[in-house]
C-alpha positions, 0 to 999 in steps of 0.5 A, a space after each residue: 310707791 303704794 300708789 304706783 306699784 300693785 304690791 310694796 311691802 313695808 321693811 322698817 318697823 318705825 315707819 310701819 309703827 307710824 302707818 298704824 297710827 295714822 290707821 287709827 285715825 280712819 276718816 283722816 287716813 281715807 281722806 288722805 288716800 282719797 286725796 293722794 291717789 282716789 281710793 284706799 291704800 290697804 294695809 294689811 298687818 301680821 303678828 311678826 316680821 317675815 323674812 322676805 329677801 325676794 320682796 326686799 329686792 322688789 322694793 329696792 328695785 323700785 326704790 332706786 329708780 324713783 328716790 335718792 339713795 343717801 345716809 338717810 335713806 340707808 339708815 331708814 332701810 338698810 343696805 340696798 340690794 343685800 341678797 339680790 341685785 335685781 338682774 331677772 327684774 332688770 331684764 324683764 322691764 327691758 324685755 316686756 311691752 309696757 302693758 305687759 308690765 302694767 298688767 304684772 306690777 302696777 297698782 290698778 286701779 290707780 290715778 293718772 298721775 300714778 300710771 304716768 309715774 309707772 310709765 316714766 319708770 319703765 322707759 329708763 329701762 326701755 330707753 335710756 339704758 345705753 346712755 345711762 351706762 355710759 355715763 352713770 357716775 357723772 349723771 349721779 354725781 350731778 343729781 343724786 339719782 341713784 338709777 344711773 349707778 344702779 345698771 352699772 351695778 347690776 351688771 358688774 360682778 363685784 358687789 363693792 366695786 365703786 358702789 359702797 358710796 351709793 349703796 353701802 354704808 357710806 353713802 352720800 349724804 344729800 336730801 332724803 327720799 326725794 323723787 327726781 323724776 318729774 312725772 306731774 301732779 303729786 308724784 313730782 313732789 318732793 317727799 321727806 320722810 325725816 330722819 327716824 332710825 331704821 329698827 334692828 331687825 333685818 333689813 329684808 324682814 317685812 314688818 308686821 305685814 306691811 303689805 300695802 295691796 292694790 285690792 
């Protein structure tokens, strides 16, 4: 997510702690970033977690388009779309042109693979929504891919109807954090975040700064 998007906040203290351990090994971390994206991914710590519901909604909006939502991901990140369904973001990604969206949301400069990922991410909103809306349940059951369900969730009036198994505590148990969109390069691989539990802090609190910046 940090490779693809301009700014991604961190919402898990345990994962943030791991990131800071990585930063202690500067050469190894720089080598990893160079291999992964071709430039450093900056991580800017603050002293205390900050409550950021809007940034958390943006995180959720990105996450459900790229990854599965299952019991493991909810354990790490807490319930998704706890404060807002992201309707304004959904409408913006439907309405704006690709270059406008890149300028506003994509990390620049970035790798060719990350740019392809952003383009595929954007195509979900512009090309596939009518079909996704019609058969979201079948698609989700077949792939564990959260994006089809999200389109329906965002347009529904009831937060809980038919979505507890996807966005609630009782999510389906599937492999953790698997990218379901094949974009080529490093971004078509499967990444496993492990089984570390999330902290007790509110899921909309950005941990010790925890922003990965594009600069």
